[in-house]
C-alpha positions in Angstrom: -49.4 -30.9 61.4 -49.3 -27.3 61.9 -45.5 -27.2 62.8 -44.8 -29.7 59.6 -47.1 -27.3 57.5 -44.8 -24.2 58.8 -41.6 -26.2 57.6 -43.0 -27.0 54.2 -43.8 -23.0 53.6 -40.3 -22.0 54.7 -38.7 -24.5 52.2 -40.9 -23.5 49.2 -40.1 -20.0 50.2 -35.9 -20.8 50.2 -36.2 -22.4 47.1 -37.9 -20.0 45.5 -35.4 -17.6 46.2 -32.3 -19.6 45.5 -34.3 -20.5 42.0 -34.5 -16.5 41.7 -31.2 -15.7 42.7 -29.8 -18.2 40.2 -31.8 -16.6 37.5 -30.6 -13.3 37.8 -26.7 -14.3 37.9 -27.5 -16.4 34.7 -29.1 -13.6 32.9 -26.3 -11.0 33.9 -23.6 -13.6 32.6 -25.3 -13.8 29.4 -25.8 -9.9 29.1 -22.3 -9.5 29.8 -21.2 -12.4 27.1 -23.2 -10.8 24.6 -21.8 -7.0 25.1 -18.3 -8.7 24.9 -19.5 -10.7 21.8 -20.8 -7.6 20.5 -18.1 -5.3 20.9 -16.0 -8.2 19.1 -18.2 -8.5 16.1 -18.1 -4.7 15.9 -14.4 -4.2 16.0 -13.8 -7.1 13.6 -16.2 -6.4 10.5 -14.9 -3.7 8.2 -17.3 -1.0 7.2 -17.2 0.0 3.4 -16.8 3.3 4.9 -15.6 4.7 8.1 -18.3 8.1 7.4 -21.3 7.8 7.1 -23.1 11.2 6.5 -26.8 11.6 5.8 -27.7 11.0 2.1 -29.3 15.0 2.2 -25.6 15.6 2.5 -24.7 14.1 -1.3 -28.2 15.7 -2.6 -26.7 17.4 -6.0 -29.5 20.1 -7.0 -29.3 21.4 -10.9 -28.1 25.1 -11.0 -30.7 26.1 -13.2 -29.0 29.5 -13.5 -26.8 28.2 -15.5 -28.8 28.2 -18.2 -28.7 32.0 -17.8 -25.1 31.8 -19.3 -24.9 33.8 -22.6 -24.8 31.3 -25.8 -26.2 28.7 -23.4 -28.3 26.8 -25.6 -25.8 26.9 -28.3 -23.5 24.6 -26.1 -23.9 20.7 -26.7 -25.7 18.6 -23.9 -22.5 17.3 -22.3 -21.5 21.0 -21.9 -24.7 22.2 -20.7 -25.1 19.1 -18.4 -21.4 19.9 -16.8 -22.6 23.6 -16.0 -25.7 22.5 -14.4 -23.8 20.2 -12.0 -20.6 22.1 -12.2 -21.1 23.0 -8.3 -21.3 19.4 -7.1 -18.1 17.8 -5.3 -19.9 15.2 -2.5 -21.1 11.9 -3.8 -21.7 8.8 -1.9 -19.0 6.4 -1.7 -19.4 2.9 -3.1 -16.5 1.5 -2.3 -13.5 2.2 -0.1 -10.0 0.9 0.9 -10.0 2.9 4.3 -6.8 1.0 5.5 -4.6 1.0 2.2 -2.1 3.2 3.9 -1.9 1.3 7.0 -4.2 4.4 8.5 -3.6 7.9 8.3 -1.2 7.5 11.2 1.2 5.2 9.2 0.5 6.6 5.7 4.3 7.4 5.7 5.3 4.2 5.6 3.8 4.0 1.9 6.6 5.6 -0.7 5.0 5.5 -3.7 1.5 5.5 -4.1 -0.1 4.5 -7.7 -3.4 6.0 -8.2 -4.8 4.6 -11.3 -7.9 6.4 -13.4 -10.4 3.5 -14.5 -13.9 2.9 -15.5 -15.8 0.2 -14.3 -15.9 -2.0 -17.5 -11.8 -1.8 -17.6 -11.8 -5.4 -15.9 -8.9 -6.6 -18.0 -6.8 -3.7 -18.0 -6.7 -3.5 -14.1 -6.2 -7.5 -14.1 -3.2 -6.9 -15.9 -1.8 -3.7 -14.0 -2.3 -6.0 -10.7 0.0 -8.6 -12.4 2.7 -6.2 -13.7 3.8 -2.6 -12.8 1.0 -1.8 -10.0 1.4 -4.8 -8.3 1.8 -4.2 -4.6 5.3 -4.5 -3.4 8.4 -4.2 -1.5 10.7 -2.0 -4.5 14.3 -1.0 -3.6 13.3 -1.5 0.1 10.1 1.1 0.1 6.7 -0.1 -0.5 4.2 0.5 -3.3 0.6 0.9 -2.9 -2.0 1.1 -5.7 -5.9 2.4 -5.7 -8.1 2.2 -8.7 -10.5 5.6 -9.1 -13.9 5.1 -10.5 -17.6 6.2 -10.8 -20.2 4.2 -12.4 -21.1 3.7 -15.7 -24.2 2.0 -17.6 -27.9 2.0 -16.8 -30.2 -0.3 -14.6 -29.1 -3.5 -14.7 -25.8 -3.0 -16.5 -24.8 -0.4 -14.1 -25.8 -2.8 -11.1 -23.7 -5.7 -12.6 -20.8 -3.4 -13.2 -21.1 -2.0 -9.8 -21.1 -5.8 -8.7 -17.7 -6.7 -11.1 -16.2 -3.9 -9.1 -17.3 -4.8 -5.7 -16.2 -8.3 -6.3 -12.6 -7.5 -7.4 -12.5 -4.8 -4.2 -13.3 -8.0 -2.1 -10.0 -10.0 -3.7 -7.5 -7.3 -4.0 -8.8 -4.5 -1.9 -7.7 -1.7 -4.3 -10.7 0.4 -5.8 -12.4 3.4 -4.5 -15.7 3.9 -5.7 -18.3 7.0 -5.9 -21.9 7.2 -7.2 -21.5 9.8 -9.8 -21.2 9.3 -13.9 -17.4 7.9 -15.1 -17.0 10.1 -18.0 -14.5 12.1 -19.6 -16.3 15.4 -18.2 -15.9 14.0 -14.8 -12.0 13.2 -14.6 -11.7 16.7 -13.0 -14.3 15.6 -10.3 -12.7 12.2 -9.8 -9.1 13.8 -9.1 -10.6 16.3 -6.3 -12.4 13.5 -4.8 -9.4 11.6 -4.6 -7.4 14.5 -3.3 -10.0 14.7 -0.4 -10.2 10.8 0.4 -5.8 11.1 0.4 -6.3 14.0 3.1 -8.3 11.6 5.0 -6.7 8.1 4.5 -3.3 8.5 3.2 -2.1 12.3 3.9 1.3 11.3 4.4 2.7 8.8 1.5 5.7 10.2 -0.2 4.8 10.4 -3.7 2.1 9.6 -5.9 1.9 8.2 -9.5 -1.5 9.7 -11.2 -2.0 8.1 -14.5 -4.6 6.6 -16.8 -5.2 2.5 -16.4 -3.5 2.6 -20.3 -0.1 3.5 -19.5 3.0 1.4 -19.2 4.9 2.4 -16.2 8.3 1.1 -15.0 7.5 1.9 -11.6 10.6 0.5 -10.1 12.6 3.7 -12.3 10.0 5.6 -11.0 11.4 4.1 -7.0 14.9 5.2 -8.4 14.2 8.6 -9.4 12.4 9.5 -6.6 14.9 7.7 -4.0 17.6 9.9 -5.4 15.7 13.5 -5.1 17.5 15.4 -2.4 14.1 15.8 -0.6 13.2 12.6 -0.7 10.4 12.4 1.7 7.6 13.9 -0.3 7.7 17.0 1.7 8.8 19.7 -0.9 6.6 20.4 -4.0 7.4 18.0 -7.0 4.9 17.9 -9.8 7.0 16.7 -12.9 5.5 14.8 -16.2 5.6 16.0 -19.9 4.6 19.6 -19.4 2.6 21.5 -22.0 3.2 25.2 -22.3 0.7 27.8 -24.0 -2.0 25.3 -24.5 -5.3 27.6 -26.1 -8.9 25.9 -24.5 -10.4 24.2 -27.4 -13.4 26.8 -28.7 -14.8 23.8 -31.3 -18.0 22.6 -29.9 -17.7 19.1 -31.7 -14.6 18.5 -29.9 -14.6 16.4 -26.8 -11.9 19.0 -25.5 -14.7 22.0 -26.3 -14.5 24.5 -23.2 -16.3 27.7 -23.9 -15.2 31.1 -23.0 -17.6 31.5 -20.7 -16.1 28.6 -18.5 -12.3 29.5 -19.1 -12.3 32.7 -20.4 -8.5 33.1 -20.7 -6.5 32.1 -24.1 -4.3 29.5 -22.6 -4.1 27.4 -20.0 -1.1 27.5 -17.2 1.8 25.3 -17.5 0.2 21.5 -16.9 1.7 18.1 -17.3 0.0 15.7 -19.7 -2.8 13.9 -17.4 -1.6 10.5 -19.0 0.4 10.0 -16.2 2.6 12.3 -13.8 4.1 12.1 -10.5 4.0 14.2 -7.5 4.9 14.8 -3.7 2.2 14.6 -0.7 3.3 18.2 0.0 2.0 19.3 -4.0 -1.1 16.6 -3.4 -2.0 19.2 -0.2 -1.3 22.5 -2.1 -3.8 21.5 -5.3 -6.1 20.3 -3.0 -6.7 23.2 -1.2 -6.4 25.4 -4.1 -9.1 23.4 -5.6 -11.9 24.7 -2.9 -11.5 28.1 -4.2 -11.5 27.0 -8.6 -14.3 26.2 -10.1 -14.1 22.9 -11.8 -13.3 22.9 -15.8 -14.1 19.5 -17.7 -10.0 19.4 -18.6 -8.8 17.5 -15.3 -4.9 17.8 -16.4 -5.5 21.7 -17.3 -7.5 21.9 -13.9 -4.3 20.9 -11.9 -2.4 23.3 -13.8 -4.6 26.0 -12.7 -4.4 24.9 -9.2 -0.7 24.8 -9.2 -0.2 28.5 -10.5 -2.9 29.7 -7.8 -0.5 28.3 -5.4 2.4 30.3 -7.4 3.7 26.4 -8.3 4.8 25.2 -11.4 5.2 21.6 -13.3 9.0 20.1 -14.2 9.5 18.5 -17.5 10.6 15.2 -16.9 12.1 12.9 -20.0 11.3 9.8 -19.1 7.4 10.7 -19.4 6.0 10.1 -22.3 2.2 10.9 -22.8 2.3 11.0 -26.2 4.5 8.2 -27.0 7.7 7.1 -27.7 9.3 9.1 -31.0 11.5 6.8 -32.7 13.7 8.7 -35.7 13.5 5.6 -37.8 10.6 3.3 -39.2 12.9 0.6 -39.5 13.6 0.7 -35.3 11.2 -1.7 -33.5 8.9 0.8 -31.2 8.1 -2.2 -29.2 11.8 -3.0 -28.3 12.8 -3.7 -24.7 15.5 -1.5 -24.1 13.7 1.5 -25.0 10.9 1.0 -21.9 14.0 -0.3 -19.5 14.6 3.3 -19.5 11.5 5.6 -19.5 9.5 6.3 -16.3 6.0 6.0 -18.6 4.7 5.5 -21.9 1.2 6.1 -23.3 -0.8 4.3 -24.6 -0.8 0.6 -24.2 -2.8 -2.4 -24.5 -3.4 -4.8 -22.1 -1.6 -7.6 -23.9 1.3 -5.5 -24.8 1.9 -4.3 -21.0 1.8 -7.9 -20.4 4.4 -8.7 -22.9 6.7 -5.5 -21.9 6.7 -6.0 -18.1 8.2 -9.1 -18.8 10.4 -8.3 -21.3 12.0 -5.5 -19.8 13.1 -7.9 -16.6 14.4 -10.5 -18.6 17.6 -11.6 -16.9 19.2 -12.1 -20.5 18.1 -8.6 -21.7 21.0 -6.8 -23.0 21.1 -3.0 -24.2 23.4 -0.2 -24.8 22.4 1.8 -21.4 21.7 -0.1 -18.1 19.7 1.6 -15.5 18.0 4.6 -15.8 19.4 8.8 -15.5 
């Protein structure tokens, strides 16, 4: 009986040891599987932005000393607000498309990046552009990509709804960059600077950019043809071309939305600049502008501000006859302003309504369209 008892104890110890060993093995395998799954999930789930910065980084304090500027109390409220927050250049990114150019290391594969300023409510404009001149495609053997730049508009529930709209669009199209600042005319310069920072990080080597509003008609096929025909067609040299404004004086009338007081910009005229409706530039020039912007205070006129950055770098914009930011001029009112033959020859025209863009894009691509001139030169 004593021998039988010892055998039973030995068997129990052996079974217990075997059970513990199997449990440890199973748990180890399970942990490995969980770690592998976790790594796979982490690699497969895209983040809204690859850069997560502490909220304190974005905190923008009111610069109360701005109220000490002479005649500050006489300025319109929008001008006062601009001066209070003029120094703020970092805002949370709500929507991002970090892979738009295939990553910074592959961004040279993008020949023309269409950079379109668009406020959140302008859904119809964005949808028409995606179906017409801003469609992402291979054009004349080079890639065209598109991004829409936006801030936020509205208050409370309306702001939330519009943010949802942009998020829905971005899930479908992957073409919206949105920051959490008020999308207004006075913040267009801020939008430009924030984009240039984004470009430096995510699309540094795209060859060329079209920078324009969402109400222009752009013949992007002609743009590619023009840019490919340049001697330096890789964007590595200076290019900034459009409808050049010369000796434009700042508007000193407080009632105008273009009002810029002498305390904000003291000179009697702006440096040469291209009208903000739309212009073309190289990645070389975009980087120069971004670098110059670090030492130039913002003004609420975005196109003039870019001209100030060019001047600081010793560069100038160049006039292009195909850029019509003030619309087409026809010598007779008997001529049809919307004859597609005119628009087959241009680079861009400002301004167009969404339905006009849609119709004109299809008109200029009609196979039976016969015009006096063909091509663009």
